Each structure stands twice: as C-alpha cells, then as structure tokens.
C-alpha positions in Angstrom: -62.4 123.8 205.8 -63.8 120.4 204.7 -60.6 118.4 204.3 -58.4 119.5 207.1 -59.4 121.6 210.1 -56.9 119.9 212.5 -53.2 119.6 212.0 -51.4 116.7 213.8 -47.7 117.1 214.6 -45.0 116.3 212.1 -42.5 113.3 212.6 -41.1 113.2 216.1 -39.1 116.3 217.0 -36.0 116.3 219.3 -36.4 115.8 223.0 -35.7 118.5 225.6 -32.1 119.3 226.0 -31.2 118.7 222.4 -30.6 115.0 222.7 -28.4 114.0 219.7 -30.1 110.6 219.1 -33.5 112.3 219.0 -32.3 114.8 216.5 -31.0 112.0 214.2 -34.4 110.4 214.5 -36.0 113.7 213.6 -33.9 113.9 210.4 -34.6 110.2 209.5 -38.3 110.7 209.9 -38.3 113.7 207.6 -36.3 111.8 205.0 -39.0 109.1 204.9 -41.7 111.8 204.5 -39.9 113.7 201.7 -38.8 110.5 199.9 -42.5 109.5 199.8 -43.2 112.6 197.6 -40.2 112.1 195.4 -38.1 115.1 196.4 -34.4 115.4 197.5 -33.5 116.1 201.1 -30.3 118.0 200.5 -30.2 120.9 202.9 -32.4 119.1 205.4 -29.4 118.1 207.5 -28.0 121.7 207.2 -31.2 123.0 208.9 -30.4 120.8 211.9 -27.9 123.3 213.3 -30.4 126.1 212.8 -33.0 124.1 214.6 -30.7 123.4 217.5 -29.9 127.1 217.8 -33.6 128.0 217.7 -34.4 125.4 220.4 -31.7 126.9 222.7 -33.1 130.4 222.1 -36.7 129.4 222.6 -36.0 127.4 225.7 -36.9 123.8 226.6 -40.7 124.5 227.0 -41.3 126.0 223.6 -42.2 124.0 220.5 -40.8 124.4 217.0 -43.0 125.0 214.0 -45.0 122.1 212.4 -44.9 121.4 208.7 -47.9 123.6 208.0 -46.5 126.5 210.0 -43.2 126.6 208.1 -45.0 128.7 205.4 -45.2 131.5 207.9 -41.9 131.1 209.7 -39.7 130.8 206.6 -38.5 127.3 207.2 -37.3 125.5 204.0 -40.2 123.8 202.1 -39.5 121.0 199.6 -39.8 122.2 196.0 -42.5 119.6 195.1 -44.6 121.3 197.8 -43.5 124.9 197.4 -44.2 125.0 193.7 -47.9 124.8 194.4 -48.1 127.3 197.2 -49.9 129.4 198.3 -52.9 128.4 196.2 -52.6 124.8 197.4 -51.7 124.9 201.1 -50.2 121.8 202.8 -52.7 119.5 204.5 -51.0 117.0 206.8 -52.8 113.6 207.1 -55.7 113.7 209.6 -56.0 111.7 212.7 -59.4 110.4 211.6 -60.9 110.5 208.1 -63.0 113.7 207.7 -64.0 113.2 204.0 -65.6 110.0 202.9 -65.6 109.1 199.2 -69.2 108.5 198.1 -68.9 108.1 194.3 -67.2 108.8 191.1 -68.5 111.7 189.1 -66.2 112.1 186.1 -62.7 111.3 184.8 -60.8 113.3 182.2 -57.4 113.3 180.7 -56.2 115.9 183.3 -58.1 115.1 186.5 -60.8 113.1 188.2 -63.9 114.4 190.1 -65.1 112.5 193.1 -68.3 112.9 195.2 -67.3 113.1 198.9 -69.1 113.7 202.2 -67.7 116.1 204.8 -68.3 114.0 207.9 -67.9 117.0 210.1 -70.4 119.3 208.4 -72.6 116.5 207.0 -72.4 118.1 203.6 -71.7 116.7 200.1 -68.9 118.2 197.9 -67.2 117.5 194.6 -63.5 117.2 194.7 -61.3 117.6 191.6 -58.1 115.5 191.9 -55.2 116.5 189.8 -51.8 114.6 189.8 -48.9 117.0 190.4 -46.7 115.2 187.9 -49.3 115.8 185.2 -49.4 119.5 186.0 -45.6 119.7 185.7 -45.5 117.5 182.6 -48.1 119.5 180.8 -46.5 122.8 181.9 -49.8 124.0 183.3 -48.6 125.1 186.8 -49.5 128.7 186.2 -52.8 127.8 184.7 -53.7 125.5 187.6 -52.8 128.2 190.2 -54.7 130.8 188.3 -57.8 128.7 188.3 -57.8 128.5 192.1 -56.9 132.1 192.5 -59.8 133.2 190.3 -62.3 130.9 192.1 -61.2 132.3 195.4 -61.9 135.8 194.1 -65.4 135.2 192.7 -68.7 134.9 194.6 -71.9 134.9 192.6 -75.2 133.0 192.7 -74.5 131.6 189.2 -70.9 130.6 189.8 -69.8 127.2 191.1 -67.8 128.6 194.0 -64.7 127.2 195.5 -65.0 125.4 198.9 -61.3 124.7 199.5 -58.1 123.7 197.9 -55.0 121.9 199.2 -52.2 119.5 198.2 -51.3 116.0 199.4 -48.1 114.2 198.6 -48.8 113.5 195.0 -52.1 115.3 194.1 -53.8 118.7 194.1 -57.4 118.9 195.4 -60.0 121.5 194.5 -63.2 121.1 196.4 -66.5 122.8 195.4 -70.2 122.4 196.2 -71.8 119.3 194.7 -74.5 119.8 192.0 -76.6 116.7 191.9 -78.5 117.4 188.7 -75.6 117.2 186.4 -74.6 119.6 183.6 -76.4 121.4 180.9 -75.0 119.3 178.1 -76.4 116.1 179.6 -79.8 117.8 179.9 -79.6 119.1 176.3 -78.6 115.7 174.9 -81.6 114.1 176.5 -84.1 116.9 176.0 -83.2 118.4 172.6 -84.5 121.9 172.0 -85.7 124.0 174.8 -88.6 126.4 174.9 -87.8 130.1 174.5 -89.0 130.8 178.0 -86.3 128.4 179.4 -83.7 129.8 177.0 -84.5 133.3 178.2 -84.0 132.3 181.8 -80.7 130.5 181.2 -79.5 133.4 179.0 -80.3 135.9 181.7 -78.4 133.9 184.3 -75.4 133.5 182.0 -75.4 137.2 181.0 -75.3 138.2 184.7 -72.4 135.9 185.5 -70.3 136.8 182.5 -70.9 140.5 183.1 -69.8 140.0 186.7 -66.6 138.2 185.7 -65.7 140.8 183.0 -66.2 143.6 185.5 -63.7 141.8 187.8 -61.3 141.7 184.8 -61.7 137.9 184.3 -62.3 136.2 180.9 -63.6 132.6 181.2 -62.5 131.4 177.7 -64.4 128.1 177.9 -68.1 128.9 178.2 -69.9 125.7 177.0 -72.7 123.4 178.1 -70.4 120.9 179.8 -69.1 123.7 182.0 -72.5 124.7 183.3 -73.8 122.7 186.2 -77.4 122.6 187.4 -78.4 123.0 191.0 -81.3 121.1 192.6 -83.8 123.7 191.5 -82.4 123.8 187.9 -80.5 127.0 188.0 -77.1 127.4 186.4 -73.6 127.3 188.0 -70.7 128.3 185.7 -67.7 126.1 186.5 -64.3 125.0 185.3 -62.0 128.1 185.4 -59.1 126.1 184.2 -58.6 128.3 181.1 -59.7 131.5 182.7 -57.3 134.4 183.2 -57.2 137.9 184.5 -57.6 140.3 181.6 -58.3 143.9 182.5 -60.2 146.3 180.3 -58.1 147.3 177.3 -55.8 144.3 177.5 -55.7 141.6 174.9 -55.0 137.9 174.9 -53.4 135.7 172.2 -53.5 132.1 173.4 -55.6 129.8 171.3 -57.6 127.9 173.9 -61.1 126.7 174.6 -63.4 124.2 172.9 -63.3 124.4 169.1 -67.1 124.6 168.4 -67.5 127.5 170.9 -64.3 129.5 170.0 -64.7 133.0 168.6 -63.1 133.7 165.2 -60.6 136.0 166.8 -59.5 133.3 169.2 -59.2 130.7 166.4 -57.0 133.1 164.4 -54.6 133.6 167.3 -55.9 136.9 168.6 -55.8 139.6 169.7 -59.0 139.0 171.6 -60.7 140.1 174.8 -63.8 139.5 176.9 -66.0 139.6 173.7 -64.9 136.1 173.0 -67.0 134.8 175.9 -70.1 136.5 174.4 -69.5 134.6 171.1 -69.4 131.4 173.1 -72.7 132.3 174.7 -74.2 132.8 171.3 -73.1 129.3 170.2 -74.6 127.9 173.4 -77.9 129.6 173.0 -78.1 128.7 169.2 -77.6 125.1 170.2 -80.2 125.1 172.9 -82.7 126.7 170.5 -82.1 124.5 167.5 -80.9 121.2 169.0 -77.6 121.3 167.0 -74.4 123.2 166.7 -74.2 125.8 163.9 -70.9 124.4 162.7 -69.7 120.8 163.1 -66.4 120.1 164.9 -63.2 120.1 162.9 -59.8 118.5 163.4 -58.0 121.6 164.4 -58.4 125.4 164.9 -57.4 126.3 161.4 -60.0 124.0 159.8 -62.5 125.3 162.4 -61.7 128.9 161.5 -62.4 128.2 157.8 -65.8 126.6 158.7 -66.7 129.5 160.9 -65.9 132.0 158.2 -68.1 130.1 155.7 -71.0 129.7 158.1 -73.8 132.3 157.8 -75.3 131.6 161.3 -78.8 132.1 160.0 -81.4 131.3 162.6 -84.3 128.9 161.7 -87.6 130.6 160.8 -89.2 128.8 163.7 -87.4 131.1 166.2 -89.0 134.4 167.4 -87.7 137.7 166.0 -86.3 138.5 169.4 -84.2 135.3 169.8 -83.0 135.5 166.1 -81.9 139.1 166.7 -80.1 138.1 169.9 -78.2 135.3 168.2 -77.2 137.4 165.2 -75.8 140.1 167.6 -73.9 137.6 169.7 -72.5 135.7 166.7 -71.1 138.9 165.1 -67.6 138.2 163.7 -66.5 141.7 164.6 -65.9 141.6 168.3 -66.3 145.4 168.6 -69.8 145.2 167.3 -70.8 142.1 169.2 -73.5 142.4 171.9 -71.6 142.5 175.2 -72.8 145.1 177.7 -75.4 144.3 180.4 -77.5 147.4 179.7 -77.9 146.3 176.1 -79.2 142.9 177.1 -81.6 144.5 179.6 -83.2 146.6 176.8 -83.1 143.8 174.2 -86.3 142.7 172.4 -85.8 139.1 173.5 -85.6 140.0 177.2 -88.6 142.3 177.1 -90.5 141.8 180.4 -87.7 139.6 181.9 -85.8 140.3 185.1 -82.0 140.5 185.6 -82.3 140.3 189.3 -80.4 137.1 190.4 -82.7 136.6 193.5 -85.9 136.8 191.4 -84.4 134.6 188.7 -83.9 131.9 191.4 -87.3 132.3 192.9 -88.9 129.4 191.0 -87.5 126.0 190.0 -86.9 125.3 186.3 -89.5 122.7 185.4 -87.6 121.1 182.5 -84.6 120.4 184.8 -86.6 119.3 187.9 -88.5 116.8 185.7 -85.4 115.5 184.0 -83.7 112.3 185.3 -80.7 113.1 187.6 -77.3 112.5 186.2 -76.2 108.9 186.7 -73.3 108.3 189.1 -71.1 105.3 189.7 -71.6 104.2 193.3 -68.5 103.3 195.2 -69.2 99.7 196.3 -65.6 98.9 197.0 -62.1 100.1 196.2 -62.3 98.0 193.0 -64.4 100.8 191.5 -61.1 102.8 191.3 -58.9 100.0 190.2 -57.2 102.2 187.6 -57.3 105.4 189.7 -54.2 106.1 191.8 -54.9 108.8 194.3 -53.9 109.9 197.7 -57.7 110.0 198.6 -58.0 106.2 198.4 -56.1 106.1 201.7 -59.4 107.1 203.3 -60.8 103.7 202.7 -58.3 102.3 205.3 -56.1 105.1 206.4 -56.5 108.8 207.2 -57.4 111.1 204.3 -55.8 112.8 202.4 -52.4 111.1 202.0 
C-alpha cells in the first residue's frame, strides 16, 4: 500500500558459518534499533542461541526472517511494537521516500492530519499521525485499534474508507483518501442555512451510511458536521471512527462519549443506549443545517447538557416545510424506542417523497452549493519550519527515508 510496499532487510545478520563476531554485531545493531523506540532488549541475547540453531538447521544458503516477517514466524517482538499489532503492522524504513508531505490539514489534541502524495501511485492521501505515547497515556489503545478494525471492515460510497495503517518507531499512521473540499462544518459556517433540497440530499446520504453501519453491528457515536467530509463533487464521506464500536442488535452501551451538542439524552445520562443514539445526532445535524444554529447551546459538562436537553422543546421554526419539521421531531424524540431509525421508514417519509435512496443515483450530479464554495484553506509546506512544533517520524522524509 501507499507507505511501504518494499521491505529492506533488518540490521546486518550473521555471516555464513555462524561467525561469532558477526553475531555480536547483529545483537548490537538490534540494540540500537530497539533503544531508538524506548524498549528494553532483555531476552534479545537469549534469542541468539535459538537463531544459531535455526541457522544450522536451515543450512548456510537460507535466510532468517526479517523484522516484518517475525509476526508470522513467532519470533519475539518488542512490546512497544506488539501492543499495536495486528491493526498497525510494522513498516521498516524505505530505501527511497514513497510518500511526500504536501501540507498540513489539521492538528488536534490527539493527532495531526497531513496531506501526502503517494509518489508511486501519483495519488494524494490524508494521513492521521498519532503518537504512541499519547495512546498509552490516555489509555485509548483498544479504542485506537477498534477504529482501524472498523474502517477495514466497512466499504461504502459515503464512508471515508481506510487506505492503509502502519506503525513507525514512535507513531501510528492511518491513511485515507484525501477530500479536497473540506468538511460540512466549514461549509455550514460560511454558508449558513441550506435549502431543503440540499438538506434532503445530505440526509438521504447519511441515512444510507448509518443504516449500513448499524446493519454491520457498528455504532458511530460521533456523528457531527466536523466528521463529515465533502468530496470534489460535494457528496458526503462519514469519517473519524475513533469513538465507534461494535454493538450487535440487542446489545447496549454505557460509555458517555461523543460531542455534547450532538449526544442523545440516553448517552448523556450514562445509558443504556444503542444505535438509536446515532439517529438523534443526525436530527441535531439536520436541525442545524436547516436553521443555521444548534437547538441547544453547548454546556460545560454532560450533566449540564442533559439538563438543557431535557428543557428544550426542539420545536422547528415555522419557515420549515411540514415534511422537514416532522422528520426533525421524529429524530429528536427523547424515547429511543420511538425514534425514527429504520431505512424503510425514511423511504416512505413525507420529507423524502420523490427522493431516491440509491447511492449511485444520489452521486450522479454534483452538489451546487459545495462546488461553488471556496475550497478549505490549507497550510502549504514551504519548509520544515512549518512543522516547528510537530515531532513526527514522517519529517524524516524531508531528508531521510519515510516513515521513521
């Protein structure tokens, strides 16, 4: 895949005949590699005897496994590497840079997103870079692996699909297709209210993708405008599965997570909740697209937000059509069992009368309001100074093979 299709050899291995000096050099080389990623090397010397026995059994003409092949053969793998397997396979440094950093897309408290060019395929991607130490410090290892596991599982026209994932010495990398038009929040902030025709199109695309995820037993738990990217024709791509989890029909979740203004009452109260929570979030999103404002302002914490949600009537403005008002009231129903949530109910809904739920037909025409909008601004990478406060294995690509 984009980052590493070739695998150069590991530090020099022993010469033919089991030369002792060469074997000592092999151990020292691996000590330097492992020390670079902050792990201990106890047990490495113990594997030397095993290696020598294997070499004798294989014969002088056969090669021992490389670092990337140890995952198959059962050789010891450092804990700072093995913790992130198999969702983040090891990618040894390339002989020549294959990914070129083009720009800086976004930076959050937990990761940074870069725009990169796959020089081999001549295709642009977005790479999310997450420091390993942050994953462990925040105790989000399971969540991080679940995110990649889910993205590998899904394939849908309105999902921002995974291109590749791997780990370097100090970082995890998640590579996806690059959406040049930005996200729905940026478009909403600059455009204000949308026409009902545009809302109907966006709603149909989101209904299809949420129904698809729920049928796979996946709840997204963070449906919001910032997590919806726009492709070059203006169609939606649901992204950021960092809070998603597998939740089969009949199961319930209890973790309070998501974005406060989009969280369903049953999530704010600590559960139990299910896939219906995603439909509430969709209702908040559509209400905001239609009115230009959130129905409830943000609060300091989930308890204060729950109180505000319980006080809010969620009445639609009189300027909205009867169909849209009805849709919002059925999505923003406090009782999750009565909330609108099944695809066949959306297809027969008044608001979608005459609309299609065929993904191919929905994508047939560009979305005028998106195409006409100014593309999201990017910070061009003029020099490494653009990343003065950004410590990442990827920066090695400016002068050394990438990733590090």
